[in-house]
GUKOLNU-977583 format. One record per atom (N, C-alpha, C): residue in three letters; x, y, z. Coordinates in steps of 0.02 Angstrom, whole numbers, plus 50000, padded with zeros to 5 digits. Layout:
<recs>
alaXYZ
...
</recs>
This chain:
<recs>
met562315465955156
met561975465955219
met561835473255239
pro561215474855256
pro561035481655275
pro561355483655343
ile561495490055350
ile561765492655413
ile561175494055460
ser561255492355523
ser560715493455572
ser560625500955585
lys560015502855603
lys559865509855617
lys560275512355677
lys560395507955725
lys560785509755784
lys561505511555764
leu561795507555720
leu562475508855697
leu562505515355656
ile562005516455613
ile561985522655574
ile561965528655620
lys561555528455672
lys561505534055720
lys562175535155755
lys562505529655776
lys563145530255810
lys563665533555764
met563685531455701
met564175534155654
met564035541555640
asn563395543255631
asn563215550255620
asn563405554555680
asp563275552155740
asp563465555755801
asp564215556555806
tyr564585551355790
tyr565315551555793
tyr565605556555744
tyr565365556455682
tyr565635560855630
tyr565305567755630
gly564755568555668
gly564425575055673
gly564075577155609
cys563825572355572
cys563475574055510
cys562965568655495
asn562595569555440
asn562105564555419
asn562285561755351
tyr562935560755338
tyr563135557955274
tyr562935550655268
ile562865547355324
ile562665540455323
ile561925540255338
val561525538355289
val560805538355297
val560535531255292
asp559955530255321
asp559615523855316
asp559265523855248
ser559535520155201
ser559275520255133
ser558785514655120
ser558555511255172
ser558115505555160
ser557445507755130
lys557225513855143
lys556585516255115
lys556695521355060
asp557295524155056
asp557445529455008
asp557745526354945
lys557335525854894
lys557555522854830
lys557375527554773
pro557775527654720
pro557595531654662
pro556985528854627
glu556575533254599
glu555975531054564
glu556115530854489
pro555875525754455
pro555975525254382
pro555655531354347
gly556005533954297
gly555745539554258
gly555895546354287
glu556185546754346
glu556345553154378
glu557085554854366
thr557255561254373
thr557945563454365
thr558205565854432
tyr558815563854449
tyr559115565554514
tyr559795568854504
ala559965573354549
ala560625576654548
ala561115572254586
leu561605569454550
leu562105565354583
leu562655569754613
thr562825575154579
thr563315580054605
thr563015586954596
gly563295591854632
gly563035598654627
gly563495603554661
gly563345609954652
gly563735615254682
gly563585615854756
pro563935620454789
pro563835621454861
pro563105623154877
gly562835619754926
gly562145620954947
gly561615617654904
thr561825614154851
thr561355610754807
thr561225603754833
pro560595601854843
pro560465595054866
pro560655589954811
cys561095585354829
cys561305580154782
cys561525573954821
ile561565568454786
ile561755562154817
ile562455562554846
ala562925565654808
ala563625565954831
ala563695569854896
ala563245574554910
ala563275578554971
ala562935574955030
gly562665569055018
gly562345565255072
gly561595566155077
asn561305569555028
asn560575570355028
asn560235563855006
thr559595563255022
thr559215557355002
thr559025557854929
trp558785552354902
trp558545552454832
trp557975557454825
lys557525557454874
lys556955561954871
lys557175569254872
glu557665570954914
glu557915577854918
glu558295579754855
ser558595574854821
ser559015576154762
ser558625575954697
lys557965575154701
lys557565574954640
lys557595581654605
val557715581654540
val557765587754500
val557055590054484
lys556915596254501
lys556265599154486
lys556305603054421
val555915601054372
val555925604254306
val555415609854304
lys555655615754283
lys555205621454277
lys554885621354208
lys554225621754206
lys553875621854141
lys553805629154119
thr553965630354056
thr553915637254031
thr553315638153988
</recs>
């Protein structure tokens, strides 16, 4: 059962962070690479970032 947006906002306000996100629209895309974990300041799923924010950008040489 999905969590309501109102409850997500209440929990984020209570904990003072955005670790709880509304993931109803944020889904991983097939064929893309995402950072599940990362160092300090690195956008990743474990740090509470969205799938879109955690997408790995490949540099072409």
